[in-house]
C-alpha positions as YAML, in Angstrom:
chain: A
units: angstrom
residues:
- id: 1
  name: LEU
  ca: [57.98, 170.72, -185.40]
- id: 2
  name: SER
  ca: [59.54, 171.42, -181.46]
- id: 3
  name: ARG
  ca: [58.61, 175.02, -181.99]
- id: 4
  name: ILE
  ca: [55.03, 174.25, -183.19]
- id: 5
  name: THR
  ca: [54.67, 172.23, -180.32]
- id: 6
  name: ASP
  ca: [55.74, 175.35, -178.12]
- id: 7
  name: LEU
  ca: [53.83, 177.53, -179.67]
- id: 8
  name: ILE
  ca: [50.73, 175.38, -179.10]
- id: 9
  name: SER
  ca: [51.47, 174.58, -175.44]
- id: 10
  name: GLU
  ca: [52.13, 178.38, -174.61]
- id: 11
  name: GLY
  ca: [48.51, 179.39, -176.18]
- id: 12
  name: LEU
  ca: [46.99, 176.61, -173.98]
- id: 13
  name: THR
  ca: [46.84, 179.09, -171.37]
- id: 14
  name: SER
  ca: [46.26, 182.29, -173.12]
- id: 15
  name: GLN
  ca: [45.60, 182.56, -177.32]
- id: 16
  name: ILE
  ca: [47.49, 180.05, -179.86]
- id: 17
  name: ASP
  ca: [49.43, 182.21, -182.00]
- id: 18
  name: LEU
  ca: [48.18, 180.82, -185.34]
- id: 19
  name: PRO
  ca: [50.47, 183.02, -187.62]
- id: 20
  name: ALA
  ca: [53.66, 182.34, -185.80]
- id: 21
  name: ILE
  ca: [52.68, 178.54, -186.34]
- id: 22
  name: ALA
  ca: [51.92, 178.85, -190.29]
- id: 23
  name: GLU
  ca: [55.80, 180.77, -190.49]
- id: 24
  name: VAL
  ca: [56.95, 177.71, -188.75]
- id: 25
  name: GLY
  ca: [54.47, 175.50, -190.89]
- id: 26
  name: VAL
  ca: [55.34, 177.02, -194.30]
- id: 27
  name: LEU
  ca: [59.15, 176.83, -193.35]
- id: 28
  name: LEU
  ca: [58.96, 173.19, -192.64]
- id: 29
  name: ILE
  ca: [56.87, 172.40, -195.34]
- id: 30
  name: GLY
  ca: [59.99, 174.67, -197.74]
- id: 31
  name: LEU
  ca: [62.72, 172.43, -196.28]
- id: 32
  name: TYR
  ca: [60.88, 168.86, -196.91]
- id: 33
  name: LEU
  ca: [60.37, 170.52, -200.76]
- id: 34
  name: LEU
  ca: [64.37, 170.88, -200.99]
- id: 35
  name: SER
  ca: [64.89, 167.60, -199.42]
- id: 36
  name: GLY
  ca: [62.83, 165.91, -201.86]
- id: 37
  name: LEU
  ca: [64.06, 167.73, -204.37]
- id: 38
  name: PHE
  ca: [67.76, 167.04, -203.39]
- id: 39
  name: THR
  ca: [67.16, 163.28, -203.13]
- id: 40
  name: TYR
  ca: [65.43, 162.99, -206.45]
- id: 41
  name: ILE
  ca: [68.92, 164.74, -207.69]
- id: 42
  name: GLU
  ca: [71.30, 162.63, -205.60]
- id: 43
  name: HIS
  ca: [69.28, 158.98, -207.07]
- id: 44
  name: TYR
  ca: [69.64, 160.70, -211.10]
- id: 45
  name: ILE
  ca: [73.50, 161.37, -210.47]
- id: 46
  name: MET
  ca: [74.10, 158.02, -208.71]
- id: 47
  name: ALA
  ca: [71.76, 156.22, -211.33]
- id: 48
  name: THR
  ca: [73.95, 157.81, -213.78]
- id: 49
  name: VAL
  ca: [77.46, 157.20, -212.27]
- id: 50
  name: THR
  ca: [76.46, 153.48, -211.64]
- id: 51
  name: LEU
  ca: [75.00, 152.97, -214.98]
- id: 52
  name: ASP
  ca: [78.28, 154.56, -216.97]
- id: 53
  name: LEU
  ca: [80.77, 152.32, -214.41]
- id: 54
  name: SER
  ca: [78.70, 149.22, -215.15]
- id: 55
  name: LYS
  ca: [78.74, 150.27, -219.20]
- id: 56
  name: ARG
  ca: [82.42, 151.20, -218.89]
- id: 57
  name: MET
  ca: [83.06, 147.74, -217.23]
- id: 58
  name: ARG
  ca: [81.03, 145.78, -219.66]
- id: 59
  name: LYS
  ca: [83.22, 147.58, -222.62]
- id: 60
  name: ASP
  ca: [86.51, 146.51, -220.62]
- id: 61
  name: LEU
  ca: [85.12, 143.00, -220.53]
- id: 62
  name: SER
  ca: [84.22, 143.05, -224.00]
- id: 63
  name: ASP
  ca: [87.49, 144.05, -225.28]
- id: 64
  name: LYS
  ca: [89.47, 141.63, -222.78]
- id: 65
  name: ILE
  ca: [87.23, 138.52, -224.01]
- id: 66
  name: ASN
  ca: [88.11, 139.58, -227.79]
- id: 67
  name: LYS
  ca: [91.94, 139.81, -227.01]
- id: 68
  name: VAL
  ca: [91.77, 135.79, -225.40]
- id: 69
  name: PRO
  ca: [92.82, 133.26, -227.97]
- id: 70
  name: MET
  ca: [90.73, 130.95, -229.38]
- id: 71
  name: LYS
  ca: [92.68, 127.89, -227.33]
- id: 72
  name: TYR
  ca: [91.66, 129.35, -224.20]
- id: 73
  name: PHE
  ca: [88.06, 129.11, -224.95]
- id: 74
  name: ASN
  ca: [88.68, 125.30, -225.64]
- id: 75
  name: LYS
  ca: [89.88, 124.64, -222.02]
- id: 76
  name: VAL
  ca: [87.45, 126.43, -220.27]
- id: 77
  name: SER
  ca: [84.10, 125.97, -219.86]
- id: 78
  name: TYR
  ca: [81.45, 128.52, -221.37]
- id: 79
  name: GLY
  ca: [79.75, 129.01, -218.14]
- id: 80
  name: ASP
  ca: [82.55, 130.25, -216.34]
- id: 81
  name: ILE
  ca: [82.98, 133.06, -219.16]
- id: 82
  name: LEU
  ca: [79.48, 133.83, -218.67]
- id: 83
  name: SER
  ca: [79.88, 134.22, -215.04]
- id: 84
  name: VAL
  ca: [82.04, 137.00, -215.33]
- id: 85
  name: THR
  ca: [79.69, 139.26, -217.09]
- id: 86
  name: ASN
  ca: [77.10, 137.67, -214.32]
- id: 87
  name: ASP
  ca: [79.48, 139.30, -211.92]
- id: 88
  name: VAL
  ca: [79.65, 142.17, -213.63]
- id: 89
  name: SER
  ca: [75.85, 142.28, -213.63]
- id: 90
  name: THR
  ca: [75.77, 141.66, -210.02]
- id: 91
  name: LEU
  ca: [78.26, 144.31, -209.14]
- id: 92
  name: GLN
  ca: [75.98, 146.77, -211.07]
- id: 93
  name: GLN
  ca: [72.87, 145.77, -209.62]
- id: 94
  name: ALA
  ca: [74.89, 146.15, -205.93]
- id: 95
  name: LEU
  ca: [75.88, 149.49, -206.76]
- id: 96
  name: SER
  ca: [72.58, 150.63, -208.00]
- id: 97
  name: ASN
  ca: [71.09, 149.42, -205.15]
- id: 98
  name: SER
  ca: [73.34, 150.10, -202.39]
- id: 99
  name: LEU
  ca: [75.99, 153.43, -203.07]
- id: 100
  name: PRO
  ca: [72.94, 155.76, -203.30]
- id: 101
  name: SER
  ca: [71.64, 154.13, -199.86]
- id: 102
  name: ILE
  ca: [75.24, 154.70, -198.34]
- id: 103
  name: ILE
  ca: [75.77, 158.04, -199.22]
- id: 104
  name: SER
  ca: [72.59, 159.22, -198.11]
- id: 105
  name: ALA
  ca: [73.13, 158.03, -195.10]
- id: 106
  name: VAL
  ca: [76.56, 159.26, -194.32]
- id: 107
  name: ALA
  ca: [75.64, 162.27, -194.94]
- id: 108
  name: GLN
  ca: [72.19, 161.72, -192.30]
- id: 109
  name: PHE
  ca: [74.51, 160.03, -189.72]
- id: 110
  name: ALA
  ca: [76.96, 163.25, -189.45]
- id: 111
  name: GLY
  ca: [74.12, 165.79, -189.61]
- id: 112
  name: CYS
  ca: [72.47, 164.02, -186.75]
- id: 113
  name: LEU
  ca: [75.52, 163.31, -185.01]
- id: 114
  name: ILE
  ca: [76.25, 166.81, -185.07]
- id: 115
  name: MET
  ca: [72.43, 167.91, -183.53]
- id: 116
  name: MET
  ca: [72.91, 165.01, -181.19]
- id: 117
  name: PHE
  ca: [76.06, 166.57, -179.58]
- id: 118
  name: VAL
  ca: [74.85, 169.90, -179.86]
- id: 119
  name: THR
  ca: [71.88, 169.09, -178.26]
- id: 120
  name: GLU
  ca: [72.68, 166.13, -175.33]
- id: 121
  name: TRP
  ca: [76.08, 164.78, -175.57]
- id: 122
  name: ARG
  ca: [75.61, 162.05, -173.17]
- id: 123
  name: MET
  ca: [72.67, 160.57, -175.60]
- id: 124
  name: ALA
  ca: [75.16, 161.32, -178.16]
- id: 125
  name: SER
  ca: [77.91, 159.27, -177.02]
- id: 126
  name: ALA
  ca: [75.60, 156.38, -176.50]
- id: 127
  name: ALA
  ca: [74.31, 156.43, -180.03]
- id: 128
  name: VAL
  ca: [77.76, 156.41, -181.02]
- id: 129
  name: ALA
  ca: [78.40, 153.43, -179.16]
- id: 130
  name: VAL
  ca: [75.32, 151.80, -180.36]
- id: 131
  name: THR
  ca: [76.03, 152.59, -184.04]
- id: 132
  name: LEU
  ca: [80.02, 151.18, -183.66]
- id: 133
  name: LEU
  ca: [78.64, 148.14, -182.27]
- id: 134
  name: GLY
  ca: [76.45, 147.55, -185.00]
- id: 135
  name: PHE
  ca: [79.41, 148.37, -187.07]
- id: 136
  name: VAL
  ca: [81.13, 145.12, -185.52]
- id: 137
  name: ILE
  ca: [78.16, 142.84, -185.60]
- id: 138
  name: MET
  ca: [78.32, 143.86, -189.80]
- id: 139
  name: VAL
  ca: [81.72, 143.21, -189.91]
- id: 140
  name: LEU
  ca: [81.43, 139.60, -188.31]
- id: 141
  name: ILE
  ca: [78.26, 138.64, -190.65]
- id: 142
  name: VAL
  ca: [80.21, 139.96, -193.94]
- id: 143
  name: SER
  ca: [83.20, 138.00, -192.97]
- id: 144
  name: LYS
  ca: [81.26, 134.73, -192.70]
- id: 145
  name: SER
  ca: [78.79, 135.56, -195.62]
- id: 146
  name: GLN
  ca: [82.05, 135.95, -198.23]
- id: 147
  name: LYS
  ca: [82.88, 132.65, -198.98]
- id: 148
  name: TYR
  ca: [79.03, 131.61, -199.33]
- id: 149
  name: PHE
  ca: [79.16, 134.14, -202.05]
- id: 150
  name: ALA
  ca: [82.17, 133.01, -203.77]
- id: 151
  name: ALA
  ca: [80.51, 129.55, -203.45]
- id: 152
  name: ARG
  ca: [77.55, 130.79, -205.16]
- id: 153
  name: GLN
  ca: [79.38, 132.41, -207.87]
- id: 154
  name: GLN
  ca: [81.26, 129.75, -208.68]
- id: 155
  name: SER
  ca: [78.65, 127.23, -208.53]
- id: 156
  name: LEU
  ca: [76.64, 129.27, -210.93]
- id: 157
  name: GLY
  ca: [80.18, 129.53, -213.29]
- id: 158
  name: LYS
  ca: [79.55, 125.67, -213.48]
- id: 159
  name: LEU
  ca: [76.14, 125.42, -214.13]
- id: 160
  name: ASN
  ca: [76.02, 127.77, -216.82]
- id: 161
  name: GLY
  ca: [78.70, 126.20, -218.33]
- id: 162
  name: TYR
  ca: [76.50, 122.82, -218.05]
- id: 163
  name: VAL
  ca: [73.33, 123.98, -219.28]
- id: 164
  name: GLU
  ca: [75.18, 125.85, -222.37]
- id: 165
  name: GLU
  ca: [77.43, 122.73, -223.09]
- id: 166
  name: MET
  ca: [74.25, 120.11, -223.06]
- id: 167
  name: TYR
  ca: [72.13, 123.14, -225.16]
- id: 168
  name: SER
  ca: [74.91, 123.40, -227.66]
- id: 169
  name: GLY
  ca: [75.20, 119.58, -227.99]
- id: 170
  name: HIS
  ca: [71.05, 119.32, -228.50]
...
């Protein structure tokens, strides 16, 4: 885009070089098409990986639950057992939503960082400092919210157990 802008601004005093602008435009369209193709491939691969991982985790969980002695089920509420399968669903949802975004963000961050240092190292240093500050804030927020997530999962297990036992009792 900067090359097109340069060609247009140079042409303001004389004549705009439309074939050169068209050449850069075609190159730009090709880059955007490649980007779209690679994004599609990335999302397809990540969806396949997360679904396969989820399938294996569910199979492993099923195998382990089938090996648990019956007396365990008399001691533990049904909701606690269901909450484990709910945890697998939550993990699958988190992986399918977050993993492709994380991979794209890391690749984009590395590419931008390289280009920024090539272009202007002082601005790149400022961007790195702000990014590190953002990571520190994110770690603080996640460390505070973990206890609420664990409490939510525990409450969900109790609720599932209560509803299941009440429903089974009727």
